All heavy atoms as TSV, in Angstrom:
chain	resi	resn	atom	element	x	y	z
A	1	MET	N	N	-21.290	-5.424	3.078
A	1	MET	CA	C	-20.714	-4.835	1.877
A	1	MET	C	C	-21.502	-5.324	0.666
A	1	MET	O	O	-21.446	-6.499	0.322
A	1	MET	CB	C	-19.240	-5.247	1.777
A	1	MET	CG	C	-18.643	-5.022	0.423
A	1	MET	SD	S	-16.996	-5.697	0.227
A	1	MET	CE	C	-17.340	-7.429	0.161
A	2	PRO	N	N	-22.272	-4.472	0.035
A	2	PRO	CA	C	-23.005	-4.870	-1.159
A	2	PRO	C	C	-22.076	-5.050	-2.359
A	2	PRO	O	O	-21.113	-4.297	-2.525
A	2	PRO	CB	C	-23.976	-3.720	-1.407
A	2	PRO	CG	C	-23.639	-2.654	-0.448
A	2	PRO	CD	C	-22.594	-3.143	0.474
A	3	LEU	N	N	-22.383	-6.041	-3.173
A	3	LEU	CA	C	-21.650	-6.296	-4.414
A	3	LEU	C	C	-22.660	-6.301	-5.550
A	3	LEU	O	O	-23.608	-7.093	-5.543
A	3	LEU	CB	C	-20.926	-7.643	-4.360
A	3	LEU	CG	C	-20.347	-8.154	-5.676
A	3	LEU	CD1	C	-19.282	-7.211	-6.217
A	3	LEU	CD2	C	-19.798	-9.556	-5.499
A	4	ILE	N	N	-22.463	-5.410	-6.512
A	4	ILE	CA	C	-23.335	-5.325	-7.687
A	4	ILE	C	C	-22.551	-5.847	-8.874
A	4	ILE	O	O	-21.457	-5.344	-9.162
A	4	ILE	CB	C	-23.780	-3.869	-7.921
A	4	ILE	CG1	C	-24.548	-3.368	-6.699
A	4	ILE	CG2	C	-24.613	-3.766	-9.194
A	4	ILE	CD1	C	-24.729	-1.879	-6.663
A	5	GLN	N	N	-23.079	-6.860	-9.543
A	5	GLN	CA	C	-22.408	-7.479	-10.676
A	5	GLN	C	C	-23.163	-7.166	-11.952
A	5	GLN	O	O	-24.372	-7.404	-12.033
A	5	GLN	CB	C	-22.305	-8.989	-10.470
A	5	GLN	CG	C	-21.492	-9.355	-9.244
A	5	GLN	CD	C	-21.493	-10.835	-8.965
A	5	GLN	OE1	O	-22.538	-11.473	-8.958
A	5	GLN	NE2	N	-20.320	-11.381	-8.744
A	6	ILE	N	N	-22.449	-6.658	-12.943
A	6	ILE	CA	C	-23.028	-6.326	-14.237
A	6	ILE	C	C	-22.387	-7.228	-15.280
A	6	ILE	O	O	-21.166	-7.251	-15.413
A	6	ILE	CB	C	-22.763	-4.843	-14.589
A	6	ILE	CG1	C	-23.374	-3.928	-13.526
A	6	ILE	CG2	C	-23.283	-4.522	-15.989
A	6	ILE	CD1	C	-22.929	-2.483	-13.635
A	7	SER	N	N	-23.208	-7.966	-16.019
A	7	SER	CA	C	-22.731	-8.776	-17.137
A	7	SER	C	C	-23.238	-8.137	-18.411
A	7	SER	O	O	-24.424	-7.816	-18.513
A	7	SER	CB	C	-23.246	-10.212	-17.033
A	7	SER	OG	O	-22.756	-10.835	-15.879
A	8	GLN	N	N	-22.361	-7.976	-19.382
A	8	GLN	CA	C	-22.744	-7.341	-20.640
A	8	GLN	C	C	-21.805	-7.784	-21.744
A	8	GLN	O	O	-20.756	-8.358	-21.484
A	8	GLN	CB	C	-22.703	-5.825	-20.503
A	8	GLN	CG	C	-21.301	-5.294	-20.264
A	8	GLN	CD	C	-21.264	-3.785	-20.240
A	8	GLN	OE1	O	-22.068	-3.165	-19.575
A	8	GLN	NE2	N	-20.345	-3.208	-20.964
A	9	THR	N	N	-22.217	-7.500	-22.979
A	9	THR	CA	C	-21.329	-7.761	-24.102
A	9	THR	C	C	-20.211	-6.725	-24.094
A	9	THR	O	O	-20.378	-5.631	-23.546
A	9	THR	CB	C	-22.093	-7.691	-25.437
A	9	THR	OG1	O	-22.750	-6.437	-25.539
A	9	THR	CG2	C	-23.105	-8.816	-25.566
A	10	PRO	N	N	-19.062	-7.044	-24.669
A	10	PRO	CA	C	-17.955	-6.093	-24.716
A	10	PRO	C	C	-18.314	-4.855	-25.538
A	10	PRO	O	O	-19.199	-4.893	-26.389
A	10	PRO	CB	C	-16.834	-6.885	-25.403
A	10	PRO	CG	C	-17.185	-8.316	-25.214
A	10	PRO	CD	C	-18.693	-8.353	-25.212
A	11	GLY	N	N	-17.603	-3.774	-25.274
A	11	GLY	CA	C	-17.785	-2.598	-26.107
A	11	GLY	C	C	-17.630	-1.272	-25.398
A	11	GLY	O	O	-17.404	-0.263	-26.048
A	12	LEU	N	N	-17.762	-1.255	-24.080
A	12	LEU	CA	C	-17.586	0.005	-23.378
A	12	LEU	C	C	-16.107	0.355	-23.257
A	12	LEU	O	O	-15.273	-0.525	-23.028
A	12	LEU	CB	C	-18.182	-0.057	-21.968
A	12	LEU	CG	C	-19.694	-0.180	-21.835
A	12	LEU	CD1	C	-20.087	-0.186	-20.358
A	12	LEU	CD2	C	-20.404	0.935	-22.565
A	13	SER	N	N	-15.806	1.619	-23.376
A	13	SER	CA	C	-14.435	2.084	-23.163
A	13	SER	C	C	-14.155	2.104	-21.657
A	13	SER	O	O	-15.077	2.011	-20.837
A	13	SER	CB	C	-14.257	3.490	-23.728
A	13	SER	OG	O	-15.017	4.424	-22.964
A	14	ALA	N	N	-12.894	2.256	-21.299
A	14	ALA	CA	C	-12.525	2.346	-19.883
A	14	ALA	C	C	-13.226	3.543	-19.240
A	14	ALA	O	O	-13.699	3.457	-18.094
A	14	ALA	CB	C	-11.016	2.457	-19.735
A	15	GLU	N	N	-13.337	4.641	-19.968
A	15	GLU	CA	C	-14.015	5.833	-19.443
A	15	GLU	C	C	-15.501	5.557	-19.192
A	15	GLU	O	O	-16.058	5.966	-18.167
A	15	GLU	CB	C	-13.857	6.988	-20.428
A	15	GLU	CG	C	-14.480	8.286	-19.962
A	15	GLU	CD	C	-14.237	9.423	-20.937
A	15	GLU	OE1	O	-13.102	9.561	-21.436
A	15	GLU	OE2	O	-15.197	10.175	-21.190
A	16	GLN	N	N	-16.142	4.856	-20.108
A	16	GLN	CA	C	-17.555	4.514	-19.937
A	16	GLN	C	C	-17.755	3.572	-18.753
A	16	GLN	O	O	-18.724	3.706	-18.002
A	16	GLN	CB	C	-18.108	3.876	-21.212
A	16	GLN	CG	C	-18.267	4.857	-22.352
A	16	GLN	CD	C	-18.603	4.159	-23.657
A	16	GLN	OE1	O	-17.984	3.153	-24.017
A	16	GLN	NE2	N	-19.579	4.697	-24.372
A	17	LYS	N	N	-16.843	2.625	-18.584
A	17	LYS	CA	C	-16.933	1.713	-17.439
A	17	LYS	C	C	-16.809	2.477	-16.132
A	17	LYS	O	O	-17.554	2.216	-15.177
A	17	LYS	CB	C	-15.856	0.628	-17.524
A	17	LYS	CG	C	-16.109	-0.379	-18.617
A	17	LYS	CD	C	-14.962	-1.370	-18.685
A	17	LYS	CE	C	-15.069	-2.220	-19.923
A	17	LYS	NZ	N	-13.929	-3.136	-20.070
A	18	ARG	N	N	-15.885	3.427	-16.069
A	18	ARG	CA	C	-15.749	4.252	-14.870
A	18	ARG	C	C	-17.051	4.995	-14.584
A	18	ARG	O	O	-17.504	5.082	-13.441
A	18	ARG	CB	C	-14.589	5.236	-15.006
A	18	ARG	CG	C	-13.216	4.597	-14.818
A	18	ARG	CD	C	-12.125	5.644	-14.698
A	18	ARG	NE	N	-11.900	6.347	-15.955
A	18	ARG	CZ	C	-11.109	5.928	-16.934
A	18	ARG	NH1	N	-10.453	4.791	-16.795
A	18	ARG	NH2	N	-10.968	6.627	-18.034
A	19	ALA	N	N	-17.674	5.535	-15.643
A	19	ALA	CA	C	-18.924	6.272	-15.480
A	19	ALA	C	C	-20.047	5.354	-14.995
A	19	ALA	O	O	-20.850	5.736	-14.126
A	19	ALA	CB	C	-19.313	6.955	-16.785
A	20	VAL	N	N	-20.138	4.152	-15.545
A	20	VAL	CA	C	-21.159	3.186	-15.126
A	20	VAL	C	C	-20.953	2.820	-13.661
A	20	VAL	O	O	-21.902	2.810	-12.863
A	20	VAL	CB	C	-21.141	1.924	-16.019
A	20	VAL	CG1	C	-21.968	0.798	-15.406
A	20	VAL	CG2	C	-21.624	2.256	-17.417
A	21	ILE	N	N	-19.726	2.510	-13.284
A	21	ILE	CA	C	-19.433	2.133	-11.897
A	21	ILE	C	C	-19.805	3.267	-10.948
A	21	ILE	O	O	-20.427	3.044	-9.906
A	21	ILE	CB	C	-17.955	1.720	-11.749
A	21	ILE	CG1	C	-17.731	0.379	-12.455
A	21	ILE	CG2	C	-17.551	1.642	-10.279
A	21	ILE	CD1	C	-16.266	-0.003	-12.624
A	22	ALA	N	N	-19.454	4.498	-11.300
A	22	ALA	CA	C	-19.778	5.652	-10.452
A	22	ALA	C	C	-21.287	5.840	-10.335
A	22	ALA	O	O	-21.818	6.056	-9.243
A	22	ALA	CB	C	-19.122	6.916	-10.996
A	23	ALA	N	N	-22.008	5.740	-11.457
A	23	ALA	CA	C	-23.451	5.961	-11.455
A	23	ALA	C	C	-24.187	4.870	-10.681
A	23	ALA	O	O	-25.111	5.165	-9.909
A	23	ALA	CB	C	-23.968	6.038	-12.893
A	24	VAL	N	N	-23.796	3.619	-10.877
A	24	VAL	CA	C	-24.446	2.506	-10.180
A	24	VAL	C	C	-24.181	2.609	-8.679
A	24	VAL	O	O	-25.087	2.421	-7.857
A	24	VAL	CB	C	-23.975	1.156	-10.756
A	24	VAL	CG1	C	-24.397	-0.014	-9.877
A	24	VAL	CG2	C	-24.497	0.970	-12.164
A	25	THR	N	N	-22.952	2.921	-8.320
A	25	THR	CA	C	-22.600	3.079	-6.903
A	25	THR	C	C	-23.439	4.178	-6.270
A	25	THR	O	O	-24.019	4.000	-5.198
A	25	THR	CB	C	-21.107	3.395	-6.744
A	25	THR	OG1	O	-20.344	2.303	-7.266
A	25	THR	CG2	C	-20.735	3.626	-5.287
A	26	SER	N	N	-23.513	5.313	-6.937
A	26	SER	CA	C	-24.265	6.451	-6.415
A	26	SER	C	C	-25.744	6.118	-6.265
A	26	SER	O	O	-26.370	6.412	-5.237
A	26	SER	CB	C	-24.080	7.652	-7.338
A	26	SER	OG	O	-24.828	8.747	-6.894
A	27	ALA	N	N	-26.328	5.498	-7.289
A	27	ALA	CA	C	-27.750	5.159	-7.245
A	27	ALA	C	C	-28.048	4.169	-6.125
A	27	ALA	O	O	-29.036	4.327	-5.386
A	27	ALA	CB	C	-28.196	4.592	-8.590
A	28	TYR	N	N	-27.217	3.166	-5.979
A	28	TYR	CA	C	-27.443	2.166	-4.935
A	28	TYR	C	C	-27.305	2.793	-3.555
A	28	TYR	O	O	-28.144	2.562	-2.673
A	28	TYR	CB	C	-26.472	0.990	-5.082
A	28	TYR	CG	C	-26.720	-0.055	-4.023
A	28	TYR	CD1	C	-27.682	-1.036	-4.213
A	28	TYR	CD2	C	-26.032	-0.043	-2.822
A	28	TYR	CE1	C	-27.936	-1.980	-3.231
A	28	TYR	CE2	C	-26.281	-0.972	-1.838
A	28	TYR	CZ	C	-27.233	-1.945	-2.038
A	28	TYR	OH	O	-27.491	-2.864	-1.062
A	29	ALA	N	N	-26.259	3.584	-3.363
A	29	ALA	CA	C	-26.032	4.208	-2.061
A	29	ALA	C	C	-27.193	5.132	-1.695
A	29	ALA	O	O	-27.652	5.142	-0.554
A	29	ALA	CB	C	-24.706	4.967	-2.067
A	30	GLU	N	N	-27.674	5.890	-2.668
A	30	GLU	CA	C	-28.790	6.797	-2.412
A	30	GLU	C	C	-30.060	6.033	-2.063
A	30	GLU	O	O	-30.775	6.380	-1.125
A	30	GLU	CB	C	-29.031	7.681	-3.624
A	30	GLU	CG	C	-30.137	8.694	-3.427
A	30	GLU	CD	C	-30.344	9.586	-4.632
A	30	GLU	OE1	O	-29.380	9.850	-5.374
A	30	GLU	OE2	O	-31.502	10.013	-4.836
A	31	ALA	N	N	-30.354	4.983	-2.819
A	31	ALA	CA	C	-31.585	4.226	-2.616
A	31	ALA	C	C	-31.561	3.401	-1.328
A	31	ALA	O	O	-32.598	3.215	-0.690
A	31	ALA	CB	C	-31.845	3.310	-3.813
A	32	SER	N	N	-30.383	2.910	-0.944
A	32	SER	CA	C	-30.294	2.001	0.196
A	32	SER	C	C	-29.830	2.675	1.477
A	32	SER	O	O	-29.935	2.087	2.557
A	32	SER	CB	C	-29.325	0.852	-0.130
A	32	SER	OG	O	-27.993	1.361	-0.230
A	33	GLY	N	N	-29.285	3.881	1.345
A	33	GLY	CA	C	-28.728	4.552	2.518
A	33	GLY	C	C	-27.372	4.002	2.928
A	33	GLY	O	O	-26.869	4.316	4.003
A	34	LYS	N	N	-26.768	3.198	2.070
A	34	LYS	CA	C	-25.451	2.620	2.361
A	34	LYS	C	C	-24.345	3.619	2.035
A	34	LYS	O	O	-24.500	4.496	1.192
A	34	LYS	CB	C	-25.220	1.341	1.540
A	34	LYS	CG	C	-26.220	0.244	1.802
A	34	LYS	CD	C	-26.004	-0.378	3.151
A	34	LYS	CE	C	-26.957	-1.557	3.332
A	34	LYS	NZ	N	-26.854	-2.164	4.620
A	35	ASN	N	N	-23.219	3.447	2.697
A	35	ASN	CA	C	-22.037	4.256	2.432
A	35	ASN	C	C	-21.486	3.862	1.059
A	35	ASN	O	O	-21.134	2.696	0.845
A	35	ASN	CB	C	-21.001	3.999	3.529
A	35	ASN	CG	C	-19.709	4.748	3.329
A	35	ASN	OD1	O	-19.449	5.328	2.282
A	35	ASN	ND2	N	-18.877	4.731	4.355
A	36	PRO	N	N	-21.361	4.805	0.105
A	36	PRO	CA	C	-20.859	4.448	-1.220
A	36	PRO	C	C	-19.439	3.884	-1.194
A	36	PRO	O	O	-19.060	3.132	-2.089
A	36	PRO	CB	C	-20.922	5.755	-2.012
A	36	PRO	CG	C	-21.174	6.830	-1.032
A	36	PRO	CD	C	-21.733	6.217	0.210
A	37	ASP	N	N	-18.667	4.204	-0.168
A	37	ASP	CA	C	-17.311	3.660	-0.060
A	37	ASP	C	C	-17.308	2.155	0.194
A	37	ASP	O	O	-16.278	1.504	0.045
A	37	ASP	CB	C	-16.538	4.359	1.057
A	37	ASP	CG	C	-16.235	5.810	0.743
A	37	ASP	OD1	O	-16.245	6.186	-0.447
A	37	ASP	OD2	O	-15.988	6.582	1.693
A	38	LYS	N	N	-18.449	1.617	0.583
A	38	LYS	CA	C	-18.551	0.184	0.881
A	38	LYS	C	C	-19.215	-0.609	-0.250
A	38	LYS	O	O	-19.375	-1.819	-0.149
A	38	LYS	CB	C	-19.357	-0.033	2.169
A	38	LYS	CG	C	-18.815	0.686	3.367
A	38	LYS	CD	C	-17.475	0.142	3.773
A	38	LYS	CE	C	-17.014	0.840	5.051
A	38	LYS	NZ	N	-15.654	0.515	5.395
A	39	VAL	N	N	-19.618	0.073	-1.320
A	39	VAL	CA	C	-20.315	-0.581	-2.435
A	39	VAL	C	C	-19.298	-1.053	-3.473
A	39	VAL	O	O	-18.493	-0.262	-3.948
A	39	VAL	CB	C	-21.340	0.383	-3.088
A	39	VAL	CG1	C	-22.005	-0.273	-4.289
A	39	VAL	CG2	C	-22.369	0.846	-2.070
A	40	TRP	N	N	-19.344	-2.318	-3.805
A	40	TRP	CA	C	-18.469	-2.896	-4.823
A	40	TRP	C	C	-19.279	-3.104	-6.097
A	40	TRP	O	O	-20.433	-3.527	-6.041
A	40	TRP	CB	C	-17.929	-4.241	-4.360
A	40	TRP	CG	C	-16.935	-4.174	-3.243
A	40	TRP	CD1	C	-17.050	-3.466	-2.081
A	40	TRP	CD2	C	-15.697	-4.842	-3.175
A	40	TRP	NE1	N	-15.955	-3.664	-1.296
A	40	TRP	CE2	C	-15.096	-4.512	-1.944
A	40	TRP	CE3	C	-15.025	-5.700	-4.029
A	40	TRP	CZ2	C	-13.851	-5.006	-1.560
A	40	TRP	CZ3	C	-13.791	-6.194	-3.635
A	40	TRP	CH2	C	-13.211	-5.844	-2.425
A	41	VAL	N	N	-18.673	-2.820	-7.249
A	41	VAL	CA	C	-19.309	-3.045	-8.550
A	41	VAL	C	C	-18.311	-3.765	-9.447
A	41	VAL	O	O	-17.143	-3.363	-9.524
A	41	VAL	CB	C	-19.732	-1.705	-9.207
A	41	VAL	CG1	C	-20.338	-1.952	-10.581
A	41	VAL	CG2	C	-20.702	-0.936	-8.319
A	42	THR	N	N	-18.763	-4.833	-10.094
A	42	THR	CA	C	-17.932	-5.512	-11.091
A	42	THR	C	C	-18.640	-5.473	-12.438
A	42	THR	O	O	-19.872	-5.532	-12.497
A	42	THR	CB	C	-17.640	-6.982	-10.724
A	42	THR	OG1	O	-18.851	-7.716	-10.733
A	42	THR	CG2	C	-16.971	-7.102	-9.363
A	43	ILE	N	N	-17.855	-5.367	-13.491
A	43	ILE	CA	C	-18.376	-5.460	-14.850
A	43	ILE	C	C	-17.690	-6.654	-15.514
A	43	ILE	O	O	-16.466	-6.683	-15.610
A	43	ILE	CB	C	-18.116	-4.178	-15.660
A	43	ILE	CG1	C	-18.836	-2.983	-15.026
A	43	ILE	CG2	C	-18.555	-4.367	-17.113
A	43	ILE	CD1	C	-18.529	-1.652	-15.684
A	44	THR	N	N	-18.485	-7.617	-15.938
A	44	THR	CA	C	-17.968	-8.787	-16.628
A	44	THR	C	C	-18.412	-8.701	-18.080
A	44	THR	O	O	-19.604	-8.577	-18.364
A	44	THR	CB	C	-18.508	-10.081	-15.993
A	44	THR	OG1	O	-18.153	-10.104	-14.611
A	44	THR	CG2	C	-17.955	-11.309	-16.696
A	45	GLU	N	N	-17.455	-8.748	-18.978
A	45	GLU	CA	C	-17.767	-8.705	-20.407
A	45	GLU	C	C	-17.849	-10.129	-20.945
A	45	GLU	O	O	-16.898	-10.904	-20.839
A	45	GLU	CB	C	-16.707	-7.907	-21.148
A	45	GLU	CG	C	-16.716	-6.437	-20.760
A	45	GLU	CD	C	-15.734	-5.605	-21.554
A	45	GLU	OE1	O	-14.633	-6.091	-21.841
A	45	GLU	OE2	O	-16.090	-4.472	-21.874
A	46	VAL	N	N	-19.004	-10.453	-21.493
A	46	VAL	CA	C	-19.276	-11.788	-22.017
A	46	VAL	C	C	-19.436	-11.663	-23.527
A	46	VAL	O	O	-20.280	-10.903	-24.000
A	46	VAL	CB	C	-20.557	-12.372	-21.385
A	46	VAL	CG1	C	-20.820	-13.770	-21.907
A	46	VAL	CG2	C	-20.462	-12.364	-19.865
A	47	PRO	N	N	-18.631	-12.388	-24.308
A	47	PRO	CA	C	-18.761	-12.308	-25.763
A	47	PRO	C	C	-20.178	-12.648	-26.220
A	47	PRO	O	O	-20.871	-13.472	-25.614
A	47	PRO	CB	C	-17.764	-13.351	-26.281
A	47	PRO	CG	C	-16.800	-13.565	-25.160
A	47	PRO	CD	C	-17.581	-13.326	-23.896
A	48	GLY	N	N	-20.610	-12.011	-27.304
A	48	GLY	CA	C	-21.959	-12.209	-27.831
A	48	GLY	C	C	-22.313	-13.653	-28.103
A	48	GLY	O	O	-23.465	-14.059	-27.917
A	49	GLU	N	N	-21.341	-14.459	-28.527
A	49	GLU	CA	C	-21.635	-15.860	-28.814
A	49	GLU	C	C	-21.946	-16.661	-27.559
A	49	GLU	O	O	-22.438	-17.787	-27.621
A	49	GLU	CB	C	-20.510	-16.521	-29.611
A	49	GLU	CG	C	-19.198	-16.642	-28.870
A	49	GLU	CD	C	-18.242	-15.484	-29.131
A	49	GLU	OE1	O	-18.663	-14.451	-29.675
A	49	GLU	OE2	O	-17.052	-15.618	-28.786
A	50	ASN	N	N	-21.672	-16.077	-26.385
A	50	ASN	CA	C	-21.959	-16.743	-25.121
A	50	ASN	C	C	-23.274	-16.268	-24.493
A	50	ASN	O	O	-23.608	-16.673	-23.393
A	50	ASN	CB	C	-20.816	-16.534	-24.122
A	50	ASN	CG	C	-19.551	-17.236	-24.541
A	50	ASN	OD1	O	-19.569	-18.088	-25.413
A	50	ASN	ND2	N	-18.448	-16.878	-23.946
A	51	TRP	N	N	-24.001	-15.402	-25.194
A	51	TRP	CA	C	-25.312	-14.924	-24.749
A	51	TRP	C	C	-26.369	-15.501	-25.679
A	51	TRP	O	O	-26.165	-15.585	-26.876
A	51	TRP	CB	C	-25.407	-13.397	-24.863
A	51	TRP	CG	C	-24.656	-12.613	-23.850
A	51	TRP	CD1	C	-23.408	-12.119	-23.994
A	51	TRP	CD2	C	-25.111	-12.181	-22.573
A	51	TRP	NE1	N	-23.049	-11.415	-22.887
A	51	TRP	CE2	C	-24.076	-11.446	-21.976
A	51	TRP	CE3	C	-26.295	-12.366	-21.860
A	51	TRP	CZ2	C	-24.190	-10.875	-20.718
A	51	TRP	CZ3	C	-26.386	-11.796	-20.604
A	51	TRP	CH2	C	-25.348	-11.060	-20.044
A	52	GLY	N	N	-27.505	-15.824	-25.112
A	52	GLY	CA	C	-28.626	-16.252	-25.933
A	52	GLY	C	C	-29.899	-15.542	-25.502
A	52	GLY	O	O	-30.134	-15.376	-24.308
A	53	VAL	N	N	-30.693	-15.126	-26.456
A	53	VAL	CA	C	-31.979	-14.498	-26.175
A	53	VAL	C	C	-33.035	-15.197	-27.035
A	53	VAL	O	O	-32.868	-15.278	-28.257
A	53	VAL	CB	C	-31.951	-12.980	-26.491
A	53	VAL	CG1	C	-33.310	-12.355	-26.252
A	53	VAL	CG2	C	-30.872	-12.278	-25.668
A	54	GLY	N	N	-34.047	-15.698	-26.405
A	54	GLY	CA	C	-35.092	-16.401	-27.159
A	54	GLY	C	C	-34.583	-17.645	-27.855
A	54	GLY	O	O	-35.095	-18.025	-28.914
A	55	GLY	N	N	-33.552	-18.268	-27.300
A	55	GLY	CA	C	-32.998	-19.494	-27.892
A	55	GLY	C	C	-32.017	-19.260	-29.010
A	55	GLY	O	O	-31.580	-20.201	-29.661
A	56	VAL	N	N	-31.640	-17.986	-29.250
A	56	VAL	CA	C	-30.735	-17.652	-30.353
A	56	VAL	C	C	-29.530	-16.896	-29.810
A	56	VAL	O	O	-29.686	-15.934	-29.053
A	56	VAL	CB	C	-31.475	-16.782	-31.390
A	56	VAL	CG1	C	-30.544	-16.410	-32.539
A	56	VAL	CG2	C	-32.721	-17.471	-31.901
A	57	PRO	N	N	-28.292	-17.314	-30.194
A	57	PRO	CA	C	-27.119	-16.561	-29.762
A	57	PRO	C	C	-27.147	-15.137	-30.301
A	57	PRO	O	O	-27.662	-14.875	-31.383
A	57	PRO	CB	C	-25.951	-17.346	-30.373
A	57	PRO	CG	C	-26.491	-18.699	-30.660
A	57	PRO	CD	C	-27.948	-18.499	-30.964
A	58	LEU	N	N	-26.588	-14.203	-29.533
A	58	LEU	CA	C	-26.524	-12.810	-29.976
A	58	LEU	C	C	-25.613	-12.619	-31.176
A	58	LEU	O	O	-25.816	-11.711	-31.969
A	58	LEU	CB	C	-26.055	-11.902	-28.835
A	58	LEU	CG	C	-27.046	-11.652	-27.709
A	58	LEU	CD1	C	-26.434	-10.723	-26.674
A	58	LEU	CD2	C	-28.340	-11.060	-28.244
A	59	SER	N	N	-24.589	-13.437	-31.279
A	59	SER	CA	C	-23.710	-13.324	-32.456
A	59	SER	C	C	-23.224	-14.681	-32.904
A	59	SER	O	O	-23.492	-15.667	-32.297
A	59	SER	CB	C	-22.516	-12.432	-32.137
A	59	SER	OG	O	-21.721	-12.930	-31.112
C-alpha cells in the first residue's frame, strides 16, 4: 500500500484538497500500475513560521 505524504503551508480549501488527493492518486496509479484504491495520500499543513528556506522562515 503506497502512502504519499504532502507537506505544505495552509491555504487550500477542502475542495482543493480533494482535487489534489484525486490528482496525486491518479498520477501515481497510472505511473506505477498500482490500484488507485490502495493508494493513500495525506496532506499536512505546516504553518509558515515552521518552514525555512535558505535559512529564513517563510513567515
